[in-house]
C-alpha positions as a Markdown table, in Angstrom:
| # | Residue | x | y | z |
|---|---|---|---|---|
| 1 | Unk | 0.0 | 0.0 | 0.0 |
| 2 | Unk | 2.9 | 2.4 | 0.6 |
| 3 | Unk | 3.4 | 2.6 | -3.2 |
| 4 | Unk | -0.1 | 4.1 | -3.4 |
| 5 | Unk | 0.1 | 6.3 | -0.3 |
| 6 | Unk | 3.6 | 7.5 | -0.8 |
| 7 | Unk | 4.6 | 6.7 | 2.7 |
| 8 | Unk | 8.3 | 6.3 | 3.3 |
| 9 | Unk | 8.9 | 5.2 | 6.9 |
| 10 | Unk | 12.5 | 4.3 | 6.6 |
| 11 | Unk | 14.9 | 7.3 | 6.9 |
| 12 | Unk | 18.6 | 7.3 | 6.3 |
| 13 | Unk | 20.6 | 8.1 | 9.5 |
| 14 | Unk | 23.2 | 9.9 | 7.5 |
| 15 | Unk | 21.1 | 12.1 | 5.2 |
| 16 | Unk | 17.4 | 13.1 | 4.7 |
| 17 | Unk | 16.6 | 10.5 | 2.1 |
| 18 | Unk | 13.6 | 8.2 | 2.9 |
| 19 | Unk | 12.5 | 4.8 | 1.5 |
| 20 | Unk | 9.4 | 2.7 | 1.3 |
| 21 | Unk | 11.3 | -0.6 | 2.1 |
| 22 | Unk | 13.9 | -1.3 | 4.7 |
| 23 | Unk | 15.9 | -3.3 | 2.2 |
| 24 | Unk | 16.3 | -0.2 | 0.0 |
| 25 | Unk | 17.4 | 1.8 | 3.0 |
| 26 | Unk | 20.0 | -0.8 | 3.8 |
| 27 | Unk | 21.4 | -0.7 | 0.3 |
| 28 | Unk | 21.4 | 3.1 | 0.3 |
| 29 | Unk | 23.3 | 3.3 | 3.6 |
| 30 | Unk | 26.2 | 1.4 | 2.0 |
| 31 | Unk | 27.0 | 4.7 | 0.0 |
| 32 | Unk | 27.8 | 6.3 | 3.4 |
| 33 | Unk | 29.5 | 3.3 | 5.0 |
| 34 | Unk | 31.5 | 2.3 | 2.0 |
| 35 | Unk | 30.4 | -1.3 | 2.5 |
| 36 | Unk | 30.6 | -3.5 | -0.6 |
| 37 | Unk | 29.5 | -7.0 | 0.4 |
| 38 | Unk | 29.3 | -8.5 | -3.1 |
| 39 | Unk | 32.7 | -9.5 | -4.4 |
| 40 | Unk | 33.7 | -10.9 | -7.8 |
| 41 | Unk | 35.5 | -14.3 | -7.4 |
| 42 | Unk | 37.4 | -13.6 | -10.7 |
| 43 | Unk | 39.1 | -10.3 | -10.0 |
| 44 | Unk | 38.2 | -9.3 | -6.4 |
| 45 | Unk | 36.2 | -6.2 | -7.4 |
| 46 | Unk | 33.4 | -5.4 | -4.9 |
| 47 | Unk | 30.0 | -3.9 | -5.3 |
| 48 | Unk | 27.3 | -2.5 | -3.0 |
| 49 | Unk | 24.4 | -4.2 | -5.0 |
| 50 | Unk | 24.3 | -7.8 | -6.1 |
| 51 | Unk | 22.8 | -6.7 | -9.4 |
| 52 | Unk | 25.9 | -4.6 | -10.2 |
| 53 | Unk | 28.0 | -7.7 | -9.5 |
| 54 | Unk | 25.9 | -9.8 | -11.9 |
| 55 | Unk | 26.3 | -7.1 | -14.6 |
| 56 | Unk | 30.1 | -7.0 | -13.9 |
| 57 | Unk | 30.5 | -10.8 | -14.2 |
| 58 | Unk | 29.6 | -10.5 | -17.9 |
| 59 | Unk | 33.0 | -8.8 | -18.4 |
| 60 | Unk | 34.6 | -12.2 | -17.5 |
| 61 | Unk | 32.0 | -14.5 | -19.1 |
| 62 | Unk | 31.7 | -12.5 | -22.3 |
| 63 | Unk | 27.9 | -12.8 | -22.1 |
| 64 | Unk | 26.0 | -10.1 | -24.1 |
| 65 | Unk | 22.3 | -10.9 | -23.6 |
| 66 | Unk | 20.9 | -7.8 | -25.2 |
| 67 | Unk | 20.8 | -8.0 | -29.0 |
| 68 | Unk | 19.9 | -5.3 | -31.5 |
| 69 | Unk | 17.1 | -6.6 | -33.8 |
| 70 | Unk | 18.3 | -4.3 | -36.6 |
| 71 | Unk | 21.9 | -5.3 | -37.0 |
| 72 | Unk | 22.5 | -8.2 | -34.6 |
| 73 | Unk | 25.0 | -6.4 | -32.4 |
| 74 | Unk | 25.0 | -7.5 | -28.8 |
| 75 | Unk | 25.5 | -5.7 | -25.5 |
| 76 | Unk | 26.2 | -6.5 | -21.9 |
| 77 | Unk | 23.7 | -3.9 | -20.6 |
| 78 | Unk | 20.2 | -3.0 | -21.7 |
| 79 | Unk | 21.0 | 0.7 | -21.4 |
| 80 | Unk | 23.8 | 0.2 | -24.0 |
| 81 | Unk | 21.4 | -1.4 | -26.4 |
| 82 | Unk | 19.0 | 1.4 | -25.9 |
| 83 | Unk | 21.7 | 4.0 | -26.7 |
| 84 | Unk | 22.7 | 1.9 | -29.8 |
| 85 | Unk | 19.2 | 1.7 | -31.1 |
| 86 | Unk | 19.2 | 5.5 | -31.6 |
| 87 | Unk | 21.9 | 5.0 | -34.3 |
| 88 | Unk | 19.3 | 3.2 | -36.4 |
| 89 | Unk | 16.4 | 5.6 | -35.5 |
| 90 | Unk | 18.6 | 8.7 | -35.9 |
| 91 | Unk | 17.3 | 10.1 | -32.6 |
| 92 | Unk | 19.3 | 12.8 | -30.9 |
| 93 | Unk | 17.1 | 14.5 | -28.5 |
| 94 | Unk | 19.3 | 16.7 | -26.5 |
| 95 | Unk | 20.9 | 19.8 | -28.2 |
| 96 | Unk | 23.5 | 22.2 | -26.8 |
| 97 | Unk | 22.3 | 25.8 | -27.2 |
| 98 | Unk | 25.9 | 27.0 | -27.4 |
| 99 | Unk | 27.2 | 25.0 | -30.3 |
| 100 | Unk | 24.2 | 22.9 | -31.6 |
| 101 | Unk | 25.9 | 19.6 | -30.8 |
| 102 | Unk | 23.4 | 16.9 | -30.2 |
| 103 | Unk | 23.5 | 14.0 | -27.7 |
| 104 | Unk | 21.6 | 10.8 | -27.2 |
| 105 | Unk | 21.3 | 11.3 | -23.4 |
| 106 | Unk | 20.6 | 14.3 | -21.2 |
| 107 | Unk | 23.5 | 13.3 | -18.9 |
| 108 | Unk | 25.9 | 13.5 | -21.9 |
| 109 | Unk | 24.6 | 17.0 | -22.7 |
| 110 | Unk | 25.1 | 18.0 | -19.0 |
| 111 | Unk | 28.7 | 16.8 | -19.1 |
| 112 | Unk | 29.3 | 18.6 | -22.4 |
| 113 | Unk | 28.0 | 21.9 | -21.2 |
| 114 | Unk | 30.9 | 22.1 | -18.7 |
| 115 | Unk | 33.1 | 22.5 | -21.8 |
| 116 | Unk | 31.5 | 25.9 | -22.3 |
| 117 | Unk | 31.2 | 26.9 | -18.7 |
| 118 | Unk | 34.8 | 25.7 | -17.9 |
| 119 | Unk | 33.3 | 24.3 | -14.7 |
| 120 | Unk | 35.4 | 21.6 | -13.1 |
| 121 | Unk | 33.7 | 20.7 | -9.8 |
| 122 | Unk | 35.5 | 17.4 | -9.2 |
| 123 | Unk | 39.0 | 17.8 | -7.7 |
| 124 | Unk | 41.7 | 15.2 | -6.9 |
| 125 | Unk | 42.4 | 15.3 | -3.1 |
| 126 | Unk | 45.9 | 14.1 | -3.7 |
| 127 | Unk | 47.2 | 16.6 | -6.3 |
| 128 | Unk | 44.4 | 19.1 | -6.7 |
| 129 | Unk | 43.8 | 18.5 | -10.4 |
| 130 | Unk | 40.2 | 19.3 | -11.4 |
| 131 | Unk | 37.8 | 17.6 | -13.8 |
| 132 | Unk | 34.4 | 18.5 | -15.3 |
| 133 | Unk | 33.3 | 14.8 | -15.1 |
| 134 | Unk | 33.4 | 12.6 | -12.0 |
| 135 | Unk | 34.3 | 9.6 | -14.1 |
| 136 | Unk | 37.4 | 11.4 | -15.4 |
| 137 | Unk | 38.5 | 12.1 | -11.8 |
| 138 | Unk | 38.0 | 8.4 | -10.9 |
| 139 | Unk | 40.2 | 7.4 | -13.9 |
| 140 | Unk | 42.8 | 10.0 | -12.9 |
| 141 | Unk | 43.0 | 8.8 | -9.3 |
| 142 | Unk | 44.0 | 5.4 | -10.4 |
| 143 | Unk | 47.4 | 7.0 | -11.3 |
| 144 | Unk | 47.9 | 7.6 | -7.6 |
| 145 | Unk | 46.6 | 4.3 | -6.4 |
| 146 | Unk | 48.5 | 2.4 | -9.2 |
| 147 | Unk | 45.3 | 0.4 | -10.0 |
| 148 | Unk | 45.9 | -0.8 | -13.6 |
| 149 | Unk | 44.0 | -4.1 | -13.7 |
| 150 | Unk | 43.7 | -4.4 | -17.5 |
| 151 | Unk | 46.8 | -6.2 | -19.0 |
| 152 | Unk | 47.9 | -6.5 | -22.6 |
| 153 | Unk | 49.0 | -10.2 | -23.1 |
| 154 | Unk | 51.3 | -9.2 | -26.0 |
| 155 | Unk | 53.6 | -6.7 | -24.2 |
| 156 | Unk | 52.4 | -6.8 | -20.5 |
| 157 | Unk | 51.5 | -3.1 | -20.6 |
| 158 | Unk | 48.7 | -2.2 | -18.1 |
| 159 | Unk | 45.8 | 0.2 | -18.3 |
| 160 | Unk | 43.3 | 1.7 | -15.9 |
| 161 | Unk | 40.3 | 1.1 | -18.2 |
| 162 | Unk | 39.3 | -1.8 | -20.5 |
| 163 | Unk | 38.6 | 0.6 | -23.4 |
| 164 | Unk | 42.2 | 1.9 | -23.2 |
| 165 | Unk | 43.5 | -1.7 | -23.4 |
| 166 | Unk | 41.2 | -2.4 | -26.4 |
| 167 | Unk | 42.5 | 0.7 | -28.2 |
| 168 | Unk | 46.1 | -0.3 | -27.4 |
| 169 | Unk | 45.7 | -3.9 | -28.7 |
| 170 | Unk | 45.0 | -2.6 | -32.1 |
| 171 | Unk | 48.7 | -1.6 | -32.3 |
| 172 | Unk | 49.7 | -5.3 | -32.1 |
| 173 | Unk | 47.0 | -6.6 | -34.5 |
| 174 | Unk | 47.2 | -3.7 | -36.9 |
| 175 | Unk | 43.4 | -3.2 | -36.8 |
| 176 | Unk | 42.3 | 0.1 | -38.1 |
| 177 | Unk | 38.5 | -0.1 | -38.2 |
| 178 | Unk | 37.8 | 3.7 | -38.6 |
| 179 | Unk | 38.0 | 4.9 | -42.3 |
| 180 | Unk | 38.0 | 8.5 | -43.4 |
| 181 | Unk | 35.0 | 9.2 | -45.6 |
| 182 | Unk | 37.0 | 11.8 | -47.6 |
| 183 | Unk | 40.2 | 9.8 | -48.3 |
| 184 | Unk | 41.6 | 6.2 | -47.8 |
| 185 | Unk | 43.3 | 6.9 | -44.5 |
| 186 | Unk | 42.3 | 4.5 | -41.6 |
| 187 | Unk | 42.7 | 4.8 | -37.9 |
| 188 | Unk | 42.7 | 2.6 | -34.8 |
| 189 | Unk | 40.6 | 5.0 | -32.7 |
| 190 | Unk | 37.4 | 6.9 | -33.5 |
| 191 | Unk | 38.8 | 10.0 | -31.9 |
| 192 | Unk | 41.8 | 10.0 | -34.2 |
| 193 | Unk | 39.5 | 9.7 | -37.2 |
| 194 | Unk | 37.3 | 12.6 | -36.0 |
| 195 | Unk | 40.4 | 14.8 | -35.5 |
| 196 | Unk | 41.7 | 13.9 | -39.0 |
| 197 | Unk | 38.4 | 14.6 | -40.8 |
| 198 | Unk | 38.6 | 18.2 | -39.6 |
| 199 | Unk | 41.4 | 18.6 | -42.1 |
| 200 | Unk | 38.9 | 17.9 | -44.9 |
| 201 | Unk | 35.9 | 19.7 | -43.3 |
| 202 | Unk | 37.8 | 22.7 | -42.0 |
| 203 | Unk | 35.8 | 22.4 | -38.7 |
| 204 | Unk | 37.3 | 24.3 | -35.8 |
| 205 | Unk | 35.0 | 23.5 | -32.8 |
| 206 | Unk | 37.2 | 25.0 | -30.1 |
| 207 | Unk | 36.8 | 28.7 | -29.7 |
| 208 | Unk | 39.0 | 31.0 | -27.6 |
| 209 | Unk | 37.0 | 32.6 | -24.7 |
| 210 | Unk | 39.2 | 35.7 | -24.9 |
| 211 | Unk | 39.2 | 36.4 | -28.7 |
| 212 | Unk | 37.5 | 35.0 | -31.9 |
| 213 | Unk | 40.2 | 32.6 | -32.8 |
| 214 | Unk | 39.1 | 29.0 | -33.3 |
| 215 | Unk | 41.0 | 25.7 | -33.4 |
| 216 | Unk | 40.6 | 22.1 | -34.7 |
| 217 | Unk | 42.1 | 20.6 | -31.5 |
| 218 | Unk | 41.5 | 21.3 | -27.9 |
| 219 | Unk | 45.2 | 21.1 | -27.1 |
| 220 | Unk | 45.9 | 23.9 | -29.6 |
| 221 | Unk | 43.2 | 26.0 | -28.0 |
| 222 | Unk | 44.7 | 25.4 | -24.5 |
| 223 | Unk | 48.1 | 26.4 | -25.7 |
| 224 | Unk | 46.7 | 29.5 | -27.4 |
| 225 | Unk | 44.8 | 30.7 | -24.3 |
| 226 | Unk | 48.0 | 30.9 | -22.4 |
| 227 | Unk | 48.8 | 34.0 | -24.5 |
| 228 | Unk | 45.8 | 35.7 | -22.8 |
| 229 | Unk | 46.2 | 34.2 | -19.3 |
| 230 | Unk | 50.0 | 34.5 | -19.1 |
| 231 | Unk | 50.1 | 30.9 | -17.7 |
| 232 | Unk | 53.5 | 29.3 | -17.9 |
| 233 | Unk | 53.1 | 25.8 | -16.6 |
| 234 | Unk | 56.5 | 24.4 | -17.7 |
| 235 | Unk | 59.3 | 25.3 | -15.3 |
| 236 | Unk | 63.0 | 24.7 | -15.9 |
| 237 | Unk | 64.5 | 22.1 | -13.5 |
| 238 | Unk | 67.8 | 24.1 | -13.6 |
| 239 | Unk | 66.6 | 27.6 | -13.0 |
| 240 | Unk | 63.4 | 29.6 | -12.2 |
| 241 | Unk | 62.5 | 30.3 | -15.9 |
| 242 | Unk | 59.0 | 29.2 | -17.0 |
| 243 | Unk | 57.4 | 28.6 | -20.4 |
| 244 | Unk | 54.0 | 28.5 | -22.1 |
| 245 | Unk | 54.9 | 25.4 | -24.2 |
| 246 | Unk | 56.8 | 22.2 | -23.4 |
| 247 | Unk | 58.8 | 22.6 | -26.6 |
| 248 | Unk | 60.1 | 26.0 | -25.5 |
| 249 | Unk | 61.2 | 24.5 | -22.2 |
| 250 | Unk | 63.0 | 21.6 | -24.0 |
| 251 | Unk | 64.9 | 24.1 | -26.1 |
| 252 | Unk | 65.8 | 26.2 | -23.1 |
| 253 | Unk | 67.1 | 23.3 | -21.0 |
| 254 | Unk | 69.7 | 22.5 | -23.7 |
| 255 | Unk | 71.5 | 25.7 | -22.5 |
| 256 | Unk | 72.0 | 24.0 | -19.1 |
| 257 | Unk | 72.6 | 20.4 | -20.4 |
| 258 | Unk | 74.8 | 21.5 | -23.3 |
| 259 | Unk | 72.9 | 19.2 | -25.6 |
| 260 | Unk | 73.3 | 20.1 | -29.3 |
| 261 | Unk | 71.1 | 17.7 | -31.3 |
| 262 | Unk | 71.4 | 19.4 | -34.7 |
| 263 | Unk | 74.7 | 18.9 | -36.6 |
| 264 | Unk | 76.0 | 20.3 | -39.8 |
| 265 | Unk | 76.7 | 17.6 | -42.3 |
| 266 | Unk | 79.2 | 19.7 | -44.1 |
| 267 | Unk | 81.6 | 20.6 | -41.2 |
| 268 | Unk | 80.3 | 18.7 | -38.2 |
| 269 | Unk | 79.5 | 21.8 | -36.1 |
| 270 | Unk | 76.6 | 21.2 | -33.7 |
| 271 | Unk | 73.7 | 23.5 | -32.6 |
| 272 | Unk | 71.1 | 23.7 | -29.9 |
| 273 | Unk | 68.3 | 24.8 | -32.3 |
| 274 | Unk | 67.4 | 23.9 | -35.8 |
| 275 | Unk | 67.1 | 27.6 | -36.7 |
| 276 | Unk | 70.8 | 28.1 | -35.7 |
| 277 | Unk | 71.9 | 25.3 | -37.9 |
| 278 | Unk | 69.8 | 26.7 | -40.7 |
| 279 | Unk | 71.6 | 30.1 | -40.4 |
| 280 | Unk | 75.0 | 28.5 | -40.2 |
| 281 | Unk | 74.5 | 26.5 | -43.3 |
| 282 | Unk | 73.2 | 29.4 | -45.3 |
| 283 | Unk | 76.1 | 31.6 | -44.2 |
| 284 | Unk | 78.9 | 29.1 | -44.5 |
| 285 | Unk | 77.9 | 26.4 | -47.0 |
| 286 | Unk | 76.1 | 28.1 | -49.8 |
| 287 | Unk | 77.4 | 25.6 | -52.3 |
| 288 | Unk | 75.8 | 22.7 | -50.6 |
| 289 | Unk | 72.6 | 24.7 | -50.2 |
| 290 | Unk | 72.4 | 25.8 | -53.8 |
| 291 | Unk | 68.9 | 25.0 | -55.2 |
| 292 | Unk | 67.4 | 24.5 | -51.7 |
| 293 | Unk | 65.1 | 27.3 | -50.6 |
| 294 | Unk | 64.0 | 28.1 | -47.1 |
| 295 | Unk | 60.7 | 26.3 | -47.4 |
| 296 | Unk | 62.5 | 23.0 | -48.3 |
| 297 | Unk | 65.3 | 23.4 | -45.8 |
| 298 | Unk | 63.9 | 21.1 | -43.1 |
| 299 | Unk | 63.4 | 18.3 | -45.7 |
| 300 | Unk | 66.9 | 18.9 | -46.9 |
| 301 | Unk | 68.2 | 18.7 | -43.3 |
| 302 | Unk | 66.3 | 15.4 | -42.5 |
| 303 | Unk | 67.6 | 13.8 | -45.7 |
| 304 | Unk | 71.2 | 14.8 | -44.9 |
| 305 | Unk | 70.9 | 13.5 | -41.3 |
| 306 | Unk | 69.5 | 10.1 | -42.6 |
| 307 | Unk | 72.4 | 9.6 | -45.0 |
| 308 | Unk | 75.2 | 10.5 | -42.6 |
| 309 | Unk | 76.8 | 9.2 | -39.5 |
| 310 | Unk | 77.2 | 11.6 | -36.5 |
């Protein structure tokens, strides 16, 4: 009768949440206590709810009981099948009002909106790094706890998530399932294909919040925005000098280490920077450089390095 009356006599002693059944209260209170009584006998992972353990066991058994009646693809969870079915129906209900990107689930749109708001509410208590998504924080924290339970049997490399292992294994088998619709290039990861296709489409989805400049990669935007913010995250380990880009730090540190990776194939002199070698060659070895213009110099240099012994 409580279903009809709405009565919820069982109250959590840790928060204000109430429940119709005592069993539901008991399950809920495990969130506060951290109790996980249901343990996988294959890998030792524990769960608060038996149903979650049953779902997890399909990872080990390979069971995929939920099958798409359109294409035959199978899934471990009914929710994954439901999401997949939208590929066939073309449904994308949730649209971002900032960039018109559409999502299958409202939760995915909520996560995406943090890209625009720059909100990062989830912080690592060990190093202070912040994330917009709780799942991203959980993955990050495995770096500190050294939990890398997914092992590649080809090279023994370990990964924090099964999907990262799956992506990695394509290196060994040479699998490149993602093909560009504009050219014949293929990729091992969907994200790499998406990034590549922007070369053809000219899409630049990442806009600077300080000016109107746009970028095809989020990393390029992040690097650009340091011009506005003045952030210099890369610090020299030999002195107090800081840099916006890791490449600039690497070049600077050669002053301290004495490393000179660029050598002249004509006289053997070595240089810290490629630009210094370029100037040296133009000023001192014009005969060797005849017919090689500035635009082709880097290709000329690489060819000379490959055909000589340092």
